C-alpha atoms as an extended CHARMM CRD file, in Angstrom:
* protein
*
       223  EXT
         1         1  MET       CA            115.3090000000       81.7220000000       95.4750000000  PROA      1               0.0000000000
         2         2  ILE       CA            117.0780000000       85.1880000000       95.0020000000  PROA      2               0.0000000000
         3         3  GLY       CA            117.9900000000       86.3520000000       99.2000000000  PROA      3               0.0000000000
         4         4  LYS       CA            115.5360000000       88.6770000000      100.9000000000  PROA      4               0.0000000000
         5         5  VAL       CA            118.0020000000       91.2100000000      100.7270000000  PROA      5               0.0000000000
         6         6  PHE       CA            118.8970000000       91.8220000000       97.3850000000  PROA      6               0.0000000000
         7         7  TRP       CA            115.3510000000       91.9340000000       96.9440000000  PROA      7               0.0000000000
         8         8  THR       CA            114.9490000000       95.0200000000       98.9430000000  PROA      8               0.0000000000
         9         9  ALA       CA            117.7940000000       96.1320000000       97.3870000000  PROA      9               0.0000000000
        10        10  VAL       CA            116.1990000000       96.3310000000       94.0700000000  PROA      10              0.0000000000
        11        11  LEU       CA            113.1170000000       97.7670000000       95.0260000000  PROA      11              0.0000000000
        12        12  CYS       CA            114.2970000000      100.4950000000       96.4920000000  PROA      12              0.0000000000
        13        13  ALA       CA            116.6540000000      101.1230000000       94.1270000000  PROA      13              0.0000000000
        14        14  LEU       CA            114.0200000000      100.6970000000       91.3560000000  PROA      14              0.0000000000
        15        15  VAL       CA            111.0250000000      102.2300000000       93.1090000000  PROA      15              0.0000000000
        16        16  PHE       CA            111.6120000000      104.6270000000       95.8640000000  PROA      16              0.0000000000
        17        17  VAL       CA            114.1030000000      106.7970000000       94.4140000000  PROA      17              0.0000000000
        18        18  PRO       CA            112.0870000000      110.0810000000       92.3040000000  PROA      18              0.0000000000
        19        19  GLY       CA            112.9710000000      110.3470000000       89.2300000000  PROA      19              0.0000000000
        20        20  ALA       CA            114.3240000000      106.3440000000       88.6030000000  PROA      20              0.0000000000
        21        21  ARG       CA            111.5140000000      106.2410000000       85.3680000000  PROA      21              0.0000000000
        22        22  GLY       CA            112.2070000000      110.0460000000       84.4950000000  PROA      22              0.0000000000
        23        23  GLN       CA            108.8070000000      111.9310000000       85.1080000000  PROA      23              0.0000000000
        24        24  SER       CA            106.8780000000      108.8270000000       86.9690000000  PROA      24              0.0000000000
        25        25  ALA       CA            108.7680000000      107.5720000000       90.6350000000  PROA      25              0.0000000000
        26        26  TYR       CA            106.4170000000      104.3890000000       90.7410000000  PROA      26              0.0000000000
        27        27  GLN       CA            104.7380000000      102.0550000000       88.5980000000  PROA      27              0.0000000000
        28        28  VAL       CA            102.0440000000       99.4520000000       89.2170000000  PROA      28              0.0000000000
        29        29  ALA       CA            101.0540000000       96.2350000000       87.6860000000  PROA      29              0.0000000000
        30        30  VAL       CA             98.5980000000       93.7880000000       87.2250000000  PROA      30              0.0000000000
        31        31  LEU       CA             99.2720000000       89.8650000000       87.5560000000  PROA      31              0.0000000000
        32        32  LYS       CA             99.0410000000       87.2890000000       85.1000000000  PROA      32              0.0000000000
        33        33  TYR       CA             98.6680000000       84.0500000000       85.6020000000  PROA      33              0.0000000000
        34        34  ARG       CA             97.8100000000       80.4710000000       84.5940000000  PROA      34              0.0000000000
        35        35  GLY       CA             94.8930000000       78.3350000000       84.4780000000  PROA      35              0.0000000000
        36        36  GLY       CA             92.1670000000       79.7830000000       82.0600000000  PROA      36              0.0000000000
        37        37  GLY       CA             90.8100000000       82.8340000000       84.2990000000  PROA      37              0.0000000000
        38        38  ASP       CA             90.7710000000       85.9330000000       83.5800000000  PROA      38              0.0000000000
        39        39  TYR       CA             93.7460000000       87.7070000000       84.7000000000  PROA      39              0.0000000000
        40        40  TYR       CA             92.9490000000       90.9710000000       82.4470000000  PROA      40              0.0000000000
        41        41  ALA       CA             89.3090000000       91.7060000000       83.3550000000  PROA      41              0.0000000000
        42        42  ASN       CA             88.6490000000       94.7760000000       84.4170000000  PROA      42              0.0000000000
        43        43  PRO       CA             91.2010000000       96.8020000000       81.8980000000  PROA      43              0.0000000000
        44        44  THR       CA             89.8400000000      100.3170000000       82.7770000000  PROA      44              0.0000000000
        45        45  SER       CA             90.5050000000       99.2710000000       86.5190000000  PROA      45              0.0000000000
        46        46  VAL       CA             94.2450000000       99.9280000000       87.8840000000  PROA      46              0.0000000000
        47        47  PRO       CA             94.7920000000      102.7210000000       85.3730000000  PROA      47              0.0000000000
        48        48  ASN       CA             91.8990000000      104.4000000000       86.5540000000  PROA      48              0.0000000000
        49        49  LEU       CA             93.0000000000      104.3680000000       90.1420000000  PROA      49              0.0000000000
        50        50  VAL       CA             96.1860000000      105.4500000000       89.0800000000  PROA      50              0.0000000000
        51        51  ALA       CA             94.8770000000      108.3460000000       87.5280000000  PROA      51              0.0000000000
        52        52  PHE       CA             92.5070000000      109.1420000000       90.6120000000  PROA      52              0.0000000000
        53        53  ALA       CA             95.5220000000      108.4100000000       92.8750000000  PROA      53              0.0000000000
        54        54  ASN       CA             98.2700000000      111.0760000000       90.9420000000  PROA      54              0.0000000000
        55        55  LYS       CA             95.9230000000      113.7490000000       91.2500000000  PROA      55              0.0000000000
        56        56  ASN       CA             94.3090000000      113.3110000000       94.9920000000  PROA      56              0.0000000000
        57        57  LEU       CA             97.1360000000      111.9160000000       96.0140000000  PROA      57              0.0000000000
        58        58  GLY       CA            100.2990000000      113.5440000000       94.5690000000  PROA      58              0.0000000000
        59        59  THR       CA            101.2920000000      110.3930000000       93.8310000000  PROA      59              0.0000000000
        60        60  SER       CA            104.0290000000      110.1450000000       90.2870000000  PROA      60              0.0000000000
        61        61  ILE       CA            102.6990000000      106.6770000000       89.4250000000  PROA      61              0.0000000000
        62        62  ASP       CA            103.1770000000      105.5050000000       85.5780000000  PROA      62              0.0000000000
        63        63  THR       CA             99.8020000000      105.6770000000       83.6980000000  PROA      63              0.0000000000
        64        64  GLU       CA            100.8570000000      102.2710000000       81.9310000000  PROA      64              0.0000000000
        65        65  VAL       CA             99.6920000000       99.9490000000       83.8570000000  PROA      65              0.0000000000
        66        66  PRO       CA            101.3310000000       96.1480000000       82.3960000000  PROA      66              0.0000000000
        67        67  TYR       CA            100.8550000000       92.9420000000       82.9450000000  PROA      67              0.0000000000
        68        68  VAL       CA            103.4910000000       90.9170000000       84.6400000000  PROA      68              0.0000000000
        69        69  ASP       CA            103.2750000000       87.0090000000       85.2380000000  PROA      69              0.0000000000
        70        70  ALA       CA            103.6430000000       85.3320000000       88.3180000000  PROA      70              0.0000000000
        71        71  GLY       CA            107.1440000000       83.3930000000       87.3720000000  PROA      71              0.0000000000
        72        72  SER       CA            108.4340000000       86.3340000000       85.9540000000  PROA      72              0.0000000000
        73        73  PRO       CA            111.8020000000       88.2540000000       87.6500000000  PROA      73              0.0000000000
        74        74  GLU       CA            110.5840000000       91.4160000000       86.1910000000  PROA      74              0.0000000000
        75        75  ILE       CA            107.6470000000       91.8630000000       89.2060000000  PROA      75              0.0000000000
        76        76  ILE       CA            110.4100000000       92.8890000000       91.0140000000  PROA      76              0.0000000000
        77        77  ASN       CA            109.8830000000       96.5020000000       89.4730000000  PROA      77              0.0000000000
        78        78  TYR       CA            106.6450000000       96.9390000000       90.9770000000  PROA      78              0.0000000000
        79        79  PRO       CA            105.9060000000       97.8500000000       94.3090000000  PROA      79              0.0000000000
        80        80  TRP       CA            102.4730000000       96.9050000000       93.9730000000  PROA      80              0.0000000000
        81        81  VAL       CA            100.9130000000       94.5350000000       91.6640000000  PROA      81              0.0000000000
        82        82  HSD       CA             97.1900000000       94.2030000000       91.5020000000  PROA      82              0.0000000000
        83        83  MET       CA             95.2900000000       90.2790000000       90.8560000000  PROA      83              0.0000000000
        84        84  THR       CA             91.6200000000       89.8120000000       89.8430000000  PROA      84              0.0000000000
        85        85  GLY       CA             89.3380000000       87.4370000000       87.8040000000  PROA      85              0.0000000000
        86        86  HSD       CA             87.0960000000       84.9780000000       87.7920000000  PROA      86              0.0000000000
        87        87  GLY       CA             88.1480000000       81.6700000000       87.2400000000  PROA      87              0.0000000000
        88        88  ASN       CA             90.3410000000       79.2660000000       87.3420000000  PROA      88              0.0000000000
        89        89  VAL       CA             94.0480000000       79.8290000000       88.9420000000  PROA      89              0.0000000000
        90        90  VAL       CA             97.4510000000       78.0240000000       89.3090000000  PROA      90              0.0000000000
        91        91  PHE       CA            100.8380000000       78.7900000000       89.7870000000  PROA      91              0.0000000000
        92        92  THR       CA            103.6750000000       76.8670000000       89.4770000000  PROA      92              0.0000000000
        93        93  ALA       CA            106.6030000000       75.9230000000       91.6790000000  PROA      93              0.0000000000
        94        94  GLU       CA            108.4520000000       78.6510000000       89.8100000000  PROA      94              0.0000000000
        95        95  ASP       CA            105.4910000000       81.0430000000       90.5070000000  PROA      95              0.0000000000
        96        96  ALA       CA            104.9380000000       80.2130000000       93.6130000000  PROA      96              0.0000000000
        97        97  ALA       CA            108.9660000000       81.0370000000       94.9190000000  PROA      97              0.0000000000
        98        98  ASN       CA            108.7910000000       83.7180000000       92.4370000000  PROA      98              0.0000000000
        99        99  LEU       CA            105.6980000000       85.3480000000       94.3540000000  PROA      99              0.0000000000
       100       100  ARG       CA            106.8050000000       84.4170000000       97.7160000000  PROA      100             0.0000000000
       101       101  GLY       CA            110.4000000000       86.0100000000       96.9770000000  PROA      101             0.0000000000
       102       102  TYR       CA            108.7150000000       89.2490000000       95.6810000000  PROA      102             0.0000000000
       103       103  LEU       CA            106.5350000000       89.6770000000       98.6450000000  PROA      103             0.0000000000
       104       104  LEU       CA            109.2920000000       88.6950000000      101.3800000000  PROA      104             0.0000000000
       105       105  GLY       CA            111.4600000000       91.4050000000       99.9020000000  PROA      105             0.0000000000
       106       106  GLY       CA            109.2110000000       93.9430000000      100.0270000000  PROA      106             0.0000000000
       107       107  GLY       CA            106.7000000000       93.7460000000       97.2960000000  PROA      107             0.0000000000
       108       108  PHE       CA            102.6660000000       94.0000000000       97.9730000000  PROA      108             0.0000000000
       109       109  LEU       CA             99.9850000000       92.0930000000       96.1340000000  PROA      109             0.0000000000
       110       110  HSD       CA             96.6330000000       93.2530000000       95.8450000000  PROA      110             0.0000000000
       111       111  ILE       CA             93.7760000000       90.8640000000       95.2770000000  PROA      111             0.0000000000
       112       112  SER       CA             89.9980000000       91.3940000000       94.2250000000  PROA      112             0.0000000000
       113       113  ASP       CA             87.5590000000       88.6610000000       94.0410000000  PROA      113             0.0000000000
       114       114  ASN       CA             85.6300000000       89.6530000000       90.6460000000  PROA      114             0.0000000000
       115       115  TYR       CA             83.2420000000       86.2590000000       91.6010000000  PROA      115             0.0000000000
       116       116  GLY       CA             84.6420000000       82.7720000000       91.6110000000  PROA      116             0.0000000000
       117       117  LEU       CA             87.9860000000       83.9750000000       92.6880000000  PROA      117             0.0000000000
       118       118  ASP       CA             88.0490000000       82.5380000000       96.1630000000  PROA      118             0.0000000000
       119       119  LYS       CA             88.0440000000       79.2050000000       95.8780000000  PROA      119             0.0000000000
       120       120  PHE       CA             91.1670000000       79.1150000000       93.3580000000  PROA      120             0.0000000000
       121       121  VAL       CA             92.7660000000       81.6690000000       94.8300000000  PROA      121             0.0000000000
       122       122  ARG       CA             93.3450000000       80.6830000000       98.4030000000  PROA      122             0.0000000000
       123       123  LYS       CA             94.4150000000       77.0710000000       97.3090000000  PROA      123             0.0000000000
       124       124  GLU       CA             97.2900000000       78.9260000000       95.0860000000  PROA      124             0.0000000000
       125       125  MET       CA             98.3760000000       81.2160000000       98.0510000000  PROA      125             0.0000000000
       126       126  LYS       CA             98.6100000000       78.1350000000      100.1850000000  PROA      126             0.0000000000
       127       127  ARG       CA            101.2650000000       77.5450000000       97.8260000000  PROA      127             0.0000000000
       128       128  VAL       CA            103.1850000000       81.1040000000       97.8420000000  PROA      128             0.0000000000
       129       129  PHE       CA            102.6460000000       80.9590000000      102.0220000000  PROA      129             0.0000000000
       130       130  PRO       CA            102.2600000000       77.1840000000      103.4390000000  PROA      130             0.0000000000
       131       131  GLU       CA            102.4910000000       78.8030000000      106.7570000000  PROA      131             0.0000000000
       132       132  LEU       CA            100.0760000000       81.3520000000      106.6890000000  PROA      132             0.0000000000
       133       133  GLU       CA             96.3430000000       82.1380000000      106.8460000000  PROA      133             0.0000000000
       134       134  PHE       CA             93.8290000000       84.5980000000      105.7710000000  PROA      134             0.0000000000
       135       135  THR       CA             92.8350000000       86.6040000000      108.3600000000  PROA      135             0.0000000000
       136       136  GLU       CA             90.7130000000       89.8210000000      108.4890000000  PROA      136             0.0000000000
       137       137  VAL       CA             92.7980000000       92.7560000000      108.6820000000  PROA      137             0.0000000000
       138       138  PRO       CA             91.8280000000       94.6950000000      111.9190000000  PROA      138             0.0000000000
       139       139  PHE       CA             89.3820000000       97.9140000000      110.8470000000  PROA      139             0.0000000000
       140       140  GLY       CA             92.1310000000       99.9360000000      112.7020000000  PROA      140             0.0000000000
       141       141  HSD       CA             95.2360000000       99.0850000000      110.7620000000  PROA      141             0.0000000000
       142       142  PRO       CA             97.0880000000      101.7590000000      108.6000000000  PROA      142             0.0000000000
       143       143  ILE       CA             95.1220000000      100.2790000000      105.1450000000  PROA      143             0.0000000000
       144       144  TYR       CA             92.1900000000      101.6600000000      106.3100000000  PROA      144             0.0000000000
       145       145  HSD       CA             93.3360000000      105.1760000000      108.0120000000  PROA      145             0.0000000000
       146       146  GLN       CA             95.5840000000      106.9670000000      105.1670000000  PROA      146             0.0000000000
       147       147  ALA       CA             94.5160000000      109.8550000000      103.1960000000  PROA      147             0.0000000000
       148       148  PHE       CA             90.7320000000      108.5540000000      103.4740000000  PROA      148             0.0000000000
       149       149  ASP       CA             89.0370000000      107.2180000000      106.5680000000  PROA      149             0.0000000000
       150       150  PHE       CA             87.4070000000      103.9840000000      106.3590000000  PROA      150             0.0000000000
       151       151  PRO       CA             87.2000000000      103.1790000000      109.8260000000  PROA      151             0.0000000000
       152       152  ASN       CA             84.5970000000      100.4750000000      109.2820000000  PROA      152             0.0000000000
       153       153  GLY       CA             86.6110000000       98.8110000000      106.7190000000  PROA      153             0.0000000000
       154       154  LEU       CA             86.1140000000       98.1300000000      103.1820000000  PROA      154             0.0000000000
       155       155  PRO       CA             83.3220000000       99.3500000000      101.5430000000  PROA      155             0.0000000000
       156       156  LYS       CA             80.7050000000       97.0720000000      100.1560000000  PROA      156             0.0000000000
       157       157  ILE       CA             80.8620000000       98.1400000000       95.8990000000  PROA      157             0.0000000000
       158       158  HSD       CA             79.1410000000       95.0440000000       94.0320000000  PROA      158             0.0000000000
       159       159  GLU       CA             76.4670000000       92.5690000000       95.5610000000  PROA      159             0.0000000000
       160       160  HSD       CA             78.0420000000       88.7030000000       95.2990000000  PROA      160             0.0000000000
       161       161  ASP       CA             76.2830000000       86.2960000000       97.6730000000  PROA      161             0.0000000000
       162       162  LYS       CA             74.9740000000       88.8490000000      100.1510000000  PROA      162             0.0000000000
       163       163  LYS       CA             77.8330000000       89.0400000000      102.4660000000  PROA      163             0.0000000000
       164       164  ALA       CA             79.6990000000       91.7140000000      104.3500000000  PROA      164             0.0000000000
       165       165  PRO       CA             83.0560000000       93.0860000000      102.4540000000  PROA      165             0.0000000000
       166       166  GLN       CA             86.1690000000       91.5490000000      104.0120000000  PROA      166             0.0000000000
       167       167  GLY       CA             89.5730000000       92.8270000000      103.8420000000  PROA      167             0.0000000000
       168       168  LEU       CA             91.8150000000       89.6650000000      104.1950000000  PROA      168             0.0000000000
       169       169  GLY       CA             95.6540000000       90.0810000000      104.4870000000  PROA      169             0.0000000000
       170       170  LEU       CA             98.3690000000       87.2620000000      105.1890000000  PROA      170             0.0000000000
       171       171  PHE       CA            101.1540000000       89.4350000000      107.7470000000  PROA      171             0.0000000000
       172       172  TRP       CA            104.7840000000       88.0690000000      107.3860000000  PROA      172             0.0000000000
       173       173  GLU       CA            106.6820000000       88.6140000000      110.5460000000  PROA      173             0.0000000000
       174       174  GLY       CA            103.7960000000       91.8290000000      111.5610000000  PROA      174             0.0000000000
       175       175  ARG       CA            103.9290000000       93.1030000000      107.8700000000  PROA      175             0.0000000000
       176       176  LEU       CA            100.9090000000       92.8290000000      105.4640000000  PROA      176             0.0000000000
       177       177  VAL       CA            101.9830000000       91.5190000000      102.3690000000  PROA      177             0.0000000000
       178       178  CYS       CA             98.8810000000       90.8780000000      101.0640000000  PROA      178             0.0000000000
       179       179  PHE       CA             95.5970000000       92.7090000000      100.7020000000  PROA      179             0.0000000000
       180       180  TYR       CA             92.7460000000       90.6430000000       99.5770000000  PROA      180             0.0000000000
       181       181  ASP       CA             89.1580000000       92.3010000000       99.0510000000  PROA      181             0.0000000000
       182       182  VAL       CA             85.8220000000       89.6930000000       99.4020000000  PROA      182             0.0000000000
       183       183  GLU       CA             82.5530000000       90.2440000000       99.2080000000  PROA      183             0.0000000000
       184       184  CYS       CA             83.6380000000       94.1530000000       97.6740000000  PROA      184             0.0000000000
       185       185  ASP       CA             85.0030000000       93.7730000000       94.3200000000  PROA      185             0.0000000000
       186       186  LEU       CA             87.0220000000       96.6530000000       94.4300000000  PROA      186             0.0000000000
       187       187  GLY       CA             87.8780000000       96.3090000000       91.0490000000  PROA      187             0.0000000000
       188       188  ASP       CA             84.7600000000       96.7860000000       88.9150000000  PROA      188             0.0000000000
       189       189  GLY       CA             84.5370000000      100.2360000000       91.2030000000  PROA      189             0.0000000000
       190       190  TRP       CA             87.7150000000      101.4520000000       89.4120000000  PROA      190             0.0000000000
       191       191  GLU       CA             86.3290000000      100.7520000000       86.2800000000  PROA      191             0.0000000000
       192       192  ASP       CA             84.8960000000      103.0700000000       83.6280000000  PROA      192             0.0000000000
       193       193  PRO       CA             81.6220000000      104.5390000000       84.9760000000  PROA      193             0.0000000000
       194       194  ASP       CA             79.5760000000      103.5960000000       82.0210000000  PROA      194             0.0000000000
       195       195  VAL       CA             81.0150000000       99.6520000000       82.6450000000  PROA      195             0.0000000000
       196       196  HSD       CA             78.9870000000       98.9430000000       85.7790000000  PROA      196             0.0000000000
       197       197  LYS       CA             76.9560000000      102.2560000000       86.0590000000  PROA      197             0.0000000000
       198       198  ASP       CA             77.6980000000      102.5300000000       90.0700000000  PROA      198             0.0000000000
       199       199  SER       CA             76.8340000000      105.5900000000       91.5730000000  PROA      199             0.0000000000
       200       200  GLU       CA             79.2190000000      108.4530000000       91.8060000000  PROA      200             0.0000000000
       201       201  GLU       CA             79.3410000000      108.1280000000       95.7590000000  PROA      201             0.0000000000
       202       202  THR       CA             80.3370000000      104.0090000000       95.2400000000  PROA      202             0.0000000000
       203       203  ARG       CA             82.5420000000      104.5040000000       92.5890000000  PROA      203             0.0000000000
       204       204  GLN       CA             84.3260000000      107.2760000000       95.0410000000  PROA      204             0.0000000000
       205       205  LYS       CA             84.5390000000      105.2970000000       98.0890000000  PROA      205             0.0000000000
       206       206  ALA       CA             85.7150000000      102.0780000000       95.9940000000  PROA      206             0.0000000000
       207       207  LEU       CA             88.8680000000      104.8370000000       94.2410000000  PROA      207             0.0000000000
       208       208  ARG       CA             89.3210000000      106.4530000000       97.7350000000  PROA      208             0.0000000000
       209       209  MET       CA             90.1490000000      102.6040000000       99.2320000000  PROA      209             0.0000000000
       210       210  GLY       CA             92.4850000000      101.9320000000       96.2110000000  PROA      210             0.0000000000
       211       211  ALA       CA             94.1700000000      104.8930000000       96.4220000000  PROA      211             0.0000000000
       212       212  ASN       CA             94.5110000000      104.3840000000      100.5310000000  PROA      212             0.0000000000
       213       213  MET       CA             96.3260000000      100.9470000000       99.2170000000  PROA      213             0.0000000000
       214       214  LEU       CA             98.8640000000      102.6360000000       97.0370000000  PROA      214             0.0000000000
       215       215  GLN       CA             99.6560000000      105.0590000000       99.7910000000  PROA      215             0.0000000000
       216       216  TYR       CA            100.2020000000      103.1670000000      102.3520000000  PROA      216             0.0000000000
       217       217  VAL       CA            102.3970000000      100.9500000000       99.9070000000  PROA      217             0.0000000000
       218       218  LEU       CA            104.2370000000      103.7810000000       98.4570000000  PROA      218             0.0000000000
       219       219  MET       CA            104.7920000000      106.0220000000      100.5260000000  PROA      219             0.0000000000
       220       220  GLY       CA            106.4640000000      104.5730000000      103.3850000000  PROA      220             0.0000000000
       221       221  PHE       CA            103.0240000000      103.7350000000      105.7780000000  PROA      221             0.0000000000
       222       222  ARG       CA            103.8580000000       99.7290000000      106.0880000000  PROA      222             0.0000000000
       223       223  ASP       CA            103.8410000000       98.6290000000      109.3350000000  PROA      223             0.0000000000
């Protein structure tokens, strides 16, 4: 496995140097995985989030949002990777090792349960971090208090099983490396307005929470 120091150096070189991508200082991606689940769900979500962040936070994120395979070495090009879907997820041993190296080296994974993903993704993330458990991210954590303040944690965007929304995390040596929204569906809230016909207030809550995540990862606010 590629060493942590190498991963960190590459991420810094590709991502945190303004102008490394010409006009765009950063690029984010959507995770492509095996197993048959629809990793491609919500195609307008992340592009809309990027546009919102660029407008409201002054970020310079590339508006092109590619898919990146879980096992691809290209994942190091993206400091923030989004994962969603409704169905089965399978990580090979190589996928799991690649994701682990990426996250230990400074990358960040956001998982949004689009309903039906939960029982599969928990099992597969155990292959990535067998020693870690998802725990609730405290409401006082910086991810909830960036440009937009969420003192009560995640907003409720879509109803799944009539449960409260939860922001779960995997913490490595105190650092949040994976944020998982459950019973919330942030990704749906980022979609084009005519897809789910959410109220503008609900959609703004989703976009603001997503922008907080991007600011937390991209602009040096990580603990």
